[in-house]
Legacy VTK file of the C-alpha trace (Angstrom):
# vtk DataFile Version 3.0
C-alpha trace
ASCII
DATASET POLYDATA
POINTS 518 float
123.714 63.304 78.265
122.274 66.631 78.026
124.410 69.720 78.562
124.897 71.222 81.859
122.176 73.519 83.055
123.035 77.472 82.893
121.165 79.978 85.132
119.408 82.633 83.294
122.043 85.308 84.426
124.846 83.488 82.576
122.889 82.668 79.396
121.521 85.976 79.064
124.730 87.893 79.926
125.375 90.827 77.396
128.068 90.041 74.882
127.840 93.290 72.666
127.501 97.055 73.634
124.154 97.176 72.225
122.923 94.464 74.390
123.727 96.351 77.651
120.488 97.558 79.400
120.121 100.685 81.405
123.660 102.320 80.956
123.378 103.995 77.785
125.557 107.193 78.849
128.444 104.553 79.605
127.847 102.600 76.356
127.830 106.022 74.354
131.143 107.294 75.962
133.026 103.941 75.352
131.986 103.745 71.786
133.034 107.281 71.162
136.427 106.504 72.889
136.973 103.466 70.727
136.079 105.374 67.361
138.089 108.441 68.091
141.049 106.305 69.542
140.944 108.216 72.722
141.297 105.123 75.036
142.374 105.766 78.547
144.608 103.698 80.372
142.736 103.139 83.764
138.839 102.893 84.074
136.872 102.788 87.477
133.398 101.393 87.150
131.377 102.284 90.116
127.655 101.248 90.905
125.373 98.751 92.763
125.595 95.143 92.318
124.085 93.578 89.350
124.061 96.524 87.001
126.528 95.348 84.561
130.011 96.555 85.620
131.959 93.491 84.980
130.112 92.596 81.944
130.759 96.187 80.485
134.544 95.627 81.277
134.574 92.205 79.383
132.712 93.618 76.408
135.098 96.752 76.466
138.235 94.325 76.705
136.605 92.316 73.423
136.285 95.576 71.521
139.990 96.476 72.311
141.409 93.175 71.491
139.065 91.647 68.823
140.599 90.672 65.427
140.803 93.751 63.210
140.074 95.941 65.943
139.732 98.190 68.191
136.049 98.000 67.132
132.736 98.876 68.731
130.888 95.812 67.347
133.319 92.606 67.627
132.228 89.672 65.767
130.850 86.903 68.057
132.556 84.395 66.387
136.044 85.711 66.805
138.385 83.368 68.522
139.578 86.261 70.804
136.273 87.192 71.751
135.197 83.668 72.449
138.463 83.310 74.833
137.514 86.239 76.573
134.038 84.981 77.084
135.269 81.598 78.361
137.903 83.199 80.677
140.837 81.460 79.048
142.366 84.687 77.231
146.037 84.886 78.633
145.853 88.884 78.105
142.647 89.461 79.968
143.243 88.747 83.410
140.206 88.915 85.905
140.998 89.153 89.474
138.801 89.148 92.539
140.282 91.493 94.910
138.458 89.835 97.729
140.692 86.994 97.734
143.812 88.698 96.049
144.027 91.821 98.105
147.656 91.553 99.805
150.716 93.564 98.675
152.244 90.476 97.315
149.314 90.055 94.721
149.702 93.904 93.843
153.417 93.355 93.291
152.836 90.335 91.181
150.481 92.534 88.769
153.039 95.172 88.613
155.840 92.923 87.756
153.775 91.247 84.971
152.579 94.477 83.513
155.859 94.847 81.832
155.802 91.597 79.656
154.225 91.981 76.188
150.802 90.437 75.496
150.836 86.766 74.423
148.177 87.053 71.735
146.234 90.189 71.922
146.839 93.972 71.177
146.383 94.972 74.948
146.954 93.396 78.361
143.844 93.952 80.266
143.622 93.827 84.153
139.864 93.732 85.307
140.005 93.994 89.062
136.487 93.468 90.659
135.309 94.679 94.024
138.645 96.735 93.970
138.004 98.346 97.275
138.838 95.149 99.051
142.443 95.833 98.339
144.484 96.652 101.469
146.091 99.977 101.650
149.562 98.801 100.986
148.189 96.732 97.863
146.779 100.112 96.681
150.192 101.998 97.087
151.895 99.399 95.444
150.106 99.845 92.309
149.961 103.683 92.231
152.968 104.202 89.967
151.891 101.655 87.455
148.386 102.761 87.087
149.456 106.215 86.570
152.010 105.391 84.066
151.385 101.808 82.768
153.072 100.506 79.650
151.496 101.466 76.525
150.185 97.798 76.185
148.249 97.647 79.589
144.962 98.964 80.622
143.239 98.687 84.023
139.565 98.287 84.534
138.499 98.514 88.051
134.856 97.673 89.326
133.504 98.205 92.827
130.367 98.768 94.599
131.823 101.013 97.311
133.668 103.780 95.775
134.111 105.636 98.969
136.629 102.900 100.007
139.039 103.309 97.133
141.818 105.574 97.699
141.483 108.930 96.285
144.919 108.689 94.757
143.767 105.792 92.848
140.496 107.495 91.784
142.248 110.464 90.415
144.178 108.302 88.101
141.130 106.694 86.591
138.292 107.598 84.350
135.290 107.154 86.484
131.772 105.815 85.374
128.943 105.682 87.255
126.519 102.837 86.610
122.813 103.500 87.803
120.123 101.303 89.141
118.264 99.979 86.069
114.652 101.192 85.697
111.905 98.741 86.634
110.367 99.375 83.039
113.774 98.079 81.372
114.164 95.047 83.605
110.434 94.079 82.833
111.035 94.324 78.981
114.156 92.219 79.364
112.479 89.780 81.505
109.627 89.611 78.853
112.303 88.533 76.290
113.788 85.806 78.354
110.365 84.283 79.349
109.304 84.436 75.715
112.354 82.787 74.724
112.096 79.913 77.192
108.249 79.395 76.683
107.309 80.808 80.255
104.146 82.253 80.727
104.329 85.332 83.097
102.013 87.928 83.954
103.237 91.681 83.805
102.384 92.118 87.289
104.474 89.252 88.395
107.412 90.631 86.281
106.941 93.975 87.684
107.040 92.503 91.345
110.415 90.559 90.395
111.741 94.186 89.045
110.604 96.063 92.362
112.374 93.310 94.342
115.608 93.274 92.395
115.917 96.930 93.353
117.542 98.095 89.982
119.922 95.176 89.481
119.180 93.232 86.263
121.345 90.188 87.513
119.226 90.080 90.763
116.165 89.940 88.825
117.260 87.264 86.608
118.303 85.080 89.548
114.823 85.659 91.127
113.134 84.670 87.828
115.217 81.367 87.812
114.069 80.770 91.505
110.397 81.536 90.624
110.410 79.369 87.472
111.793 76.537 89.596
108.763 77.040 92.059
105.934 77.667 89.642
106.949 75.860 86.462
106.073 77.372 83.168
103.253 79.816 84.450
104.021 82.472 86.872
101.523 84.716 88.660
101.932 87.838 90.835
100.727 85.960 93.924
103.411 83.245 93.474
106.152 86.066 93.493
104.500 87.715 96.556
104.259 84.506 98.385
107.625 83.179 97.533
109.509 86.778 98.775
107.046 88.027 101.163
106.060 91.195 99.281
103.007 93.394 99.583
101.193 93.793 96.545
101.021 97.300 94.637
97.432 97.562 95.545
98.215 96.939 99.031
100.894 99.450 99.507
98.480 101.926 97.513
95.810 101.248 100.275
98.310 101.864 103.196
99.832 104.949 101.898
95.948 106.409 101.211
94.720 105.218 104.607
97.773 106.991 106.242
97.123 110.269 104.241
93.598 109.952 105.241
94.688 109.451 109.115
92.407 106.129 109.045
93.894 104.581 111.894
91.749 101.512 111.838
92.550 100.773 108.122
96.338 101.223 108.860
96.222 98.711 111.822
94.192 96.431 109.990
96.435 96.296 107.025
99.489 95.778 109.288
97.730 92.794 110.612
96.978 91.542 107.277
100.860 91.835 106.232
101.635 89.701 109.412
99.155 86.956 108.711
100.084 86.648 105.234
103.749 86.458 106.104
104.895 89.742 104.178
108.226 91.028 104.903
107.480 94.222 107.178
110.736 95.842 106.399
110.052 95.567 102.641
106.526 96.945 103.145
107.921 99.986 105.112
110.377 100.783 102.364
107.974 100.338 99.552
105.498 102.456 101.240
108.268 105.153 101.709
108.842 105.091 97.918
105.042 105.594 97.367
105.006 108.587 99.689
108.193 109.907 97.985
106.198 109.950 94.780
103.571 111.839 96.333
106.379 114.382 97.919
107.800 115.133 94.315
104.374 115.664 92.902
103.394 118.044 95.437
106.777 120.026 94.681
105.883 120.010 91.011
102.370 121.167 91.583
102.507 124.098 93.798
102.943 122.268 97.234
100.000 120.035 97.019
99.737 116.373 95.876
96.504 114.400 95.578
98.301 111.101 94.514
97.354 109.490 98.030
93.650 110.132 97.646
93.953 113.307 100.005
95.116 116.732 99.439
98.602 116.768 101.015
100.794 119.546 101.410
104.642 119.276 100.994
105.165 119.914 104.591
102.886 117.023 105.696
104.551 114.513 103.365
108.044 115.464 104.356
107.078 114.834 108.024
105.392 111.672 107.081
108.496 110.475 104.997
110.761 111.714 107.739
108.898 109.582 110.736
108.940 106.361 108.313
112.612 106.636 107.744
113.217 107.210 111.467
111.227 104.169 112.285
113.024 101.811 109.920
115.731 101.123 112.382
113.279 99.925 114.895
111.596 97.683 112.554
114.919 96.276 111.276
116.629 95.834 114.696
113.877 95.993 117.379
112.841 93.125 119.482
109.243 93.151 118.147
109.103 93.664 114.541
105.146 93.857 114.171
104.932 96.143 117.171
107.759 98.482 115.838
106.034 98.527 112.414
102.691 99.431 113.635
103.970 102.199 115.906
106.020 103.492 112.996
103.177 103.798 110.606
100.892 105.432 113.549
103.616 107.940 114.234
104.054 108.701 110.459
100.399 109.601 110.523
100.592 111.820 113.681
103.536 113.802 112.303
101.837 114.434 108.993
98.929 116.159 110.852
101.016 118.758 112.489
102.557 122.061 111.212
105.277 124.103 112.458
104.232 127.661 113.825
106.748 129.240 111.557
105.219 127.914 108.417
101.576 128.686 109.817
102.852 132.337 110.267
103.992 132.527 106.727
100.608 131.333 105.400
98.641 133.505 107.725
100.751 136.554 106.588
99.906 135.594 102.819
96.363 135.192 103.660
96.454 138.637 105.415
98.075 140.246 102.509
95.561 138.807 100.393
92.660 139.699 102.427
93.851 143.415 102.396
93.845 143.389 98.713
90.606 141.686 98.353
89.127 143.964 100.977
90.215 147.074 99.563
88.886 146.146 96.172
85.452 145.373 97.558
85.086 148.513 99.559
85.880 150.309 96.638
83.187 148.554 94.617
80.681 148.726 97.586
80.576 145.013 98.012
82.696 144.588 101.113
80.711 141.778 102.420
82.304 141.988 105.980
85.796 141.617 104.886
86.817 144.962 106.577
85.641 143.849 109.913
87.321 140.545 109.732
90.729 141.897 108.468
91.783 143.464 111.726
91.130 140.233 113.570
93.029 138.016 111.098
95.996 140.860 111.417
95.640 140.401 115.061
95.732 136.704 115.132
98.928 136.771 112.756
100.618 139.133 114.983
99.968 137.085 118.157
101.429 134.039 116.647
104.592 135.934 115.489
104.978 137.386 119.026
104.471 133.953 120.545
107.206 132.551 118.461
109.770 135.349 119.357
108.922 134.849 122.951
109.883 131.287 122.795
113.002 131.877 120.982
114.053 133.997 123.886
113.595 131.060 126.223
117.092 129.682 125.890
118.555 132.718 127.776
116.850 131.577 130.932
117.522 128.363 133.104
114.202 127.632 134.613
113.859 123.768 134.272
110.348 122.460 133.223
111.464 118.888 132.550
113.376 116.396 134.739
117.028 117.381 135.479
118.376 114.257 134.096
117.501 115.433 130.548
119.756 118.558 130.964
117.618 120.847 128.963
115.709 123.915 130.190
112.658 125.742 129.363
110.883 128.608 131.098
107.268 130.249 131.292
106.363 132.244 128.217
103.988 135.420 128.548
101.181 134.919 126.130
100.858 138.165 123.964
97.969 140.466 124.668
96.675 139.924 121.216
95.380 136.588 122.087
93.739 137.596 125.365
91.854 140.642 123.927
90.149 138.546 121.246
86.438 138.131 121.815
85.401 134.903 122.827
83.650 132.282 120.436
81.603 128.958 120.715
82.721 125.719 120.141
86.166 124.824 118.705
87.169 121.868 116.571
90.182 119.473 117.452
93.672 120.226 117.040
97.051 120.401 118.781
99.422 123.039 119.980
102.697 121.737 122.111
103.598 124.484 124.652
105.238 124.512 128.168
103.325 123.063 130.953
103.110 126.137 133.309
101.220 128.351 130.579
98.483 125.606 129.754
95.646 127.316 131.307
96.368 130.634 129.809
97.280 129.658 126.253
94.162 127.239 126.361
92.054 130.001 127.276
93.580 132.092 124.848
92.964 129.636 121.941
89.246 129.383 122.628
89.043 133.247 122.014
89.819 132.840 118.315
87.032 134.410 116.591
84.464 131.968 114.760
85.128 133.915 111.305
88.741 133.697 111.647
88.639 129.880 112.431
86.439 129.467 109.439
88.574 131.376 107.288
91.814 129.648 108.517
90.022 126.196 108.075
88.805 126.961 104.559
92.190 128.232 103.453
94.937 126.509 105.655
92.933 123.527 106.971
93.955 124.512 110.490
91.748 124.483 113.482
92.640 124.831 117.308
91.545 123.194 120.561
93.529 120.762 122.655
96.639 121.849 124.263
99.556 119.391 124.668
102.451 120.373 127.029
105.910 120.496 125.484
107.251 118.469 128.202
104.874 115.409 126.999
106.352 115.723 123.375
110.009 115.883 124.563
109.797 112.988 127.189
108.304 110.862 124.285
111.212 111.573 122.180
113.489 110.769 124.761
111.933 107.433 125.254
112.313 106.574 121.717
116.021 106.494 122.390
116.970 110.267 121.252
119.834 111.866 123.501
119.151 115.240 125.021
121.083 116.886 122.422
118.832 115.300 119.712
115.397 115.436 121.448
115.039 119.031 120.080
112.958 120.777 122.893
113.276 123.870 120.975
111.908 122.787 117.666
108.814 124.726 116.351
105.708 123.866 117.860
103.664 121.507 115.912
99.910 122.379 115.094
97.765 119.391 114.384
95.802 118.981 111.109
92.103 118.504 111.205
90.561 114.989 110.973
LINES 1 519
518 0 1 2 3 4 5 6 7 8 9 10 11 12 13 14 15 16 17 18 19 20 21 22 23 24 25 26 27 28 29 30 31 32 33 34 35 36 37 38 39 40 41 42 43 44 45 46 47 48 49 50 51 52 53 54 55 56 57 58 59 60 61 62 63 64 65 66 67 68 69 70 71 72 73 74 75 76 77 78 79 80 81 82 83 84 85 86 87 88 89 90 91 92 93 94 95 96 97 98 99 100 101 102 103 104 105 106 107 108 109 110 111 112 113 114 115 116 117 118 119 120 121 122 123 124 125 126 127 128 129 130 131 132 133 134 135 136 137 138 139 140 141 142 143 144 145 146 147 148 149 150 151 152 153 154 155 156 157 158 159 160 161 162 163 164 165 166 167 168 169 170 171 172 173 174 175 176 177 178 179 180 181 182 183 184 185 186 187 188 189 190 191 192 193 194 195 196 197 198 199 200 201 202 203 204 205 206 207 208 209 210 211 212 213 214 215 216 217 218 219 220 221 222 223 224 225 226 227 228 229 230 231 232 233 234 235 236 237 238 239 240 241 242 243 244 245 246 247 248 249 250 251 252 253 254 255 256 257 258 259 260 261 262 263 264 265 266 267 268 269 270 271 272 273 274 275 276 277 278 279 280 281 282 283 284 285 286 287 288 289 290 291 292 293 294 295 296 297 298 299 300 301 302 303 304 305 306 307 308 309 310 311 312 313 314 315 316 317 318 319 320 321 322 323 324 325 326 327 328 329 330 331 332 333 334 335 336 337 338 339 340 341 342 343 344 345 346 347 348 349 350 351 352 353 354 355 356 357 358 359 360 361 362 363 364 365 366 367 368 369 370 371 372 373 374 375 376 377 378 379 380 381 382 383 384 385 386 387 388 389 390 391 392 393 394 395 396 397 398 399 400 401 402 403 404 405 406 407 408 409 410 411 412 413 414 415 416 417 418 419 420 421 422 423 424 425 426 427 428 429 430 431 432 433 434 435 436 437 438 439 440 441 442 443 444 445 446 447 448 449 450 451 452 453 454 455 456 457 458 459 460 461 462 463 464 465 466 467 468 469 470 471 472 473 474 475 476 477 478 479 480 481 482 483 484 485 486 487 488 489 490 491 492 493 494 495 496 497 498 499 500 501 502 503 504 505 506 507 508 509 510 511 512 513 514 515 516 517
């Protein structure tokens, strides 16, 4: 009869330091500790599941107890190492804190510590998920963890370090295990499939790595399941169908459509995800990852990113990413996953098209300063080209917005309500700066949105229509900003209350958004 089948995660479990993937900083530190003889008495391994905490603890135990050791490269055929691998070594005790969490279990460990090792150099306790220990159990171990016998070493592993008492953490050397990069996971999966004579496309392995979310063990378990489903030939579509993932191209298309404010494409892609049975929460999270990449790109490149096919400023990407994160709870817990998913995407698009007045004033001030400098140079050279005529209007426009913002900040001193009393928030009418009203009228005005109190709608709407054409063209070219439709602040406020925010969270006095052009 053939031997019992072993899953990939067990067959490919690292047995040497050099086989550990993605935790080079920890491997280097432990190796140096062994070579220099600076071996601590207690270690705390912290990190996400499947990143190698328990595996590293076992390898460390082998390195300390191997024949002729301690050694950074113990022989695989060493009897002690084989016993540790099989879990039969009397002096390397692995304890699951989830089922051995009481004070009686802790007292048993404390009493056994003082007995000399049976066959090894050190008696090593590996306590997995140590955060599951009760508070009394932690307290029972405090003294022995701080001052254990010379032959005792403790290695604690946990996925939730914040639940471990600080009195325990302070007595340990702490090692942070990081999520393993997708490239390294794919490389290991390629080794596995080549050894097992499985044909898997690189795209399929990347889909598995993306699904594993930084955990090597998770990726290997997924690969096992996919092989059971597909046999010896694995394609990306197989992985996507089994786990309800969207392809990388679909995520790219969705992010690009959102950046371009292409509502029809966004809704169409959402329908496609539902029809194909994709996990909408995972689609949302993967979209966030893509937009985060664009956000980081904009920060590195002076505030603008083109990764999504459109020139997107840092502020726009921040608003879009924030809207997606706020909508994640609704997709996960809402009554209609599909409806909440679509609304989340569309709100993110809307948020990305708006700008805070504070930011706009800063940009206009910068442009005004540049215009002054350029205008002075052109005037001296006799090539003014009209700059000196448009500059006063630009300065007036900037000053109007600045004074409008100042007036809005003073509103909190008044108590005239313009929203239902039940919301317990107040606003009052704001006088529009004269600079707006004195601007000469112009022709047609492109679309955009400014949120303001309802009482001043007619006045501000007329004021916005008086923005000179040359200034509108200048701002559209430099800042991609136009102005027309006025939306009451009460509508924005009520919409946010409808989303479930409390009156204190709704933020009536947030800076007014100004919508980006289509």
